[in-house]
N, C-alpha and C positions, 0 to 999 in steps of 0.2 A: 313878763313873756314865759309861755308855756314851752317846754321842748318838746319835740317830737314824742319821746316816749312818755311823757305825763300826758300829752293828748290821747295817746292810745290807751292810758290806764285809764282816764276820764270816760274816754268812750266805752270801754270794758265795765267800767260800773253801772254808767247809764243802760248797758245793754242788759246787764245783769238785773237792774231794777224793773225794765221794761218786761224782758222775759218771764221774770218771777210774778209782775202783774198779770201777763198774759196766760201763765199757767195757773193761775188763782181763779182767772174768770172762768177757764176750760174746765177746770174742777167744780166750778159753780154750776156750769151748763151741765156737765154730767152726772153731778149728784141730783140735779133736778129732771133730767130725762131719762138717765142709765144707758147702758148700751143697747144695740140692735138697732137704731132708727136711721135712716139714710143720712149721708155725708151732707146733704143740702139743709137737712133738718138742724145740724149740729152748726154749720156755717151761719144759717140766719140767727141762731139763739147767740152764738158766740158775737155777731155783729150786735145784736141788740145790746149784749152785755158790755160791749165796747162804748156803744153810743151812751149808756146810762152813766159810764166812768169817765166819758169826755175824751176819750183815745180815738186820735184821727186815724182813719182807714179806710180803705178800698175792698169792696168785695169783687171777686172774678176781675182782677187788674189785669189788663192785656199785658203780655209780655212778647214784645215783637223780637224777632232774630235780625242781628244786623249782619247784613252779607254784602260784601264789595261795595259799601258806601252808603247803602239804603236800608231803611228798617222793613221788614216783611212781616206783616201780620199773617203768621201761620196757625192762629187760632189757639196759641197757648195762652193759658189764663192762672194767674196765682189765686189761690183760694182768699186769702187775705193778705193784703199789705200793709202793715203798721208804720205810721208815720213816715213812709218812704224809705224806713231802714231796717225792717225786720219781716220776711217772709214766713208765712203760716202756712203748711200745707196740713188739710186736714183729710183724714181717712175714717172709714167705718169697716174693718175688714178683719178677718180672723187673726190675721198676724201681718206684721210689717215685713215686706219681701225687700230684695235688695234693690229691685226696680223703684222702689217707692223713694229709697234713700238716694237713688241715682237721679230722680226726678227732682228732689229738693237741691240737690246740688247742683244739676243743671240749670235750674231756675235762679240759684246763687250766681253763678257764672253769667248767665245771660244778663241779668239785671245789675252786676255790678255791686250789688248787696252781699255785704259780709255775713251776714247773720240770717238763721232759720231755724224753724221749729217744725218737726212733725208729729203730728198728734192724732193718735188713733184712739177714736172713742168708743170702739169694740171691744173693750176690756172691762174686767170687773173693778179695777182700780185705776184710774186714769193715769197715774204715776208711771205705771208699768207700761203705758203706751206713749210715752213722750220722749223724743230724741232732740238733742241739739245739735247744730252744726254752725261753724264758724270756719270761714274759710280765708 
């Protein structure tokens, strides 16, 4: 029997493994394409990289807002939802702004998912454009 803390530790290791894999795939896409393209280009290429590596994911996954007992489709979409447990928000901007970070945190809250990555592809070295979030 695994205690609650052991379960959290196991989930933490799984997240670390999954997030490291995702970062590696994003670096591969960035090396191939470089900065300066549209966000949608990076999304499609990263999705292809995930397919090639057998990672279950959804592109543009709908994110409804639950309000007074019903789910409302307000048009929110998660760029990439990985195995229903990791949100990836992609950007191709000069710099990450607080609103981008707020967007990821809001998506985590609305979805009930605890972990997310914000990846900005418009940088010379991708590691400079990656932020992790755990709520």
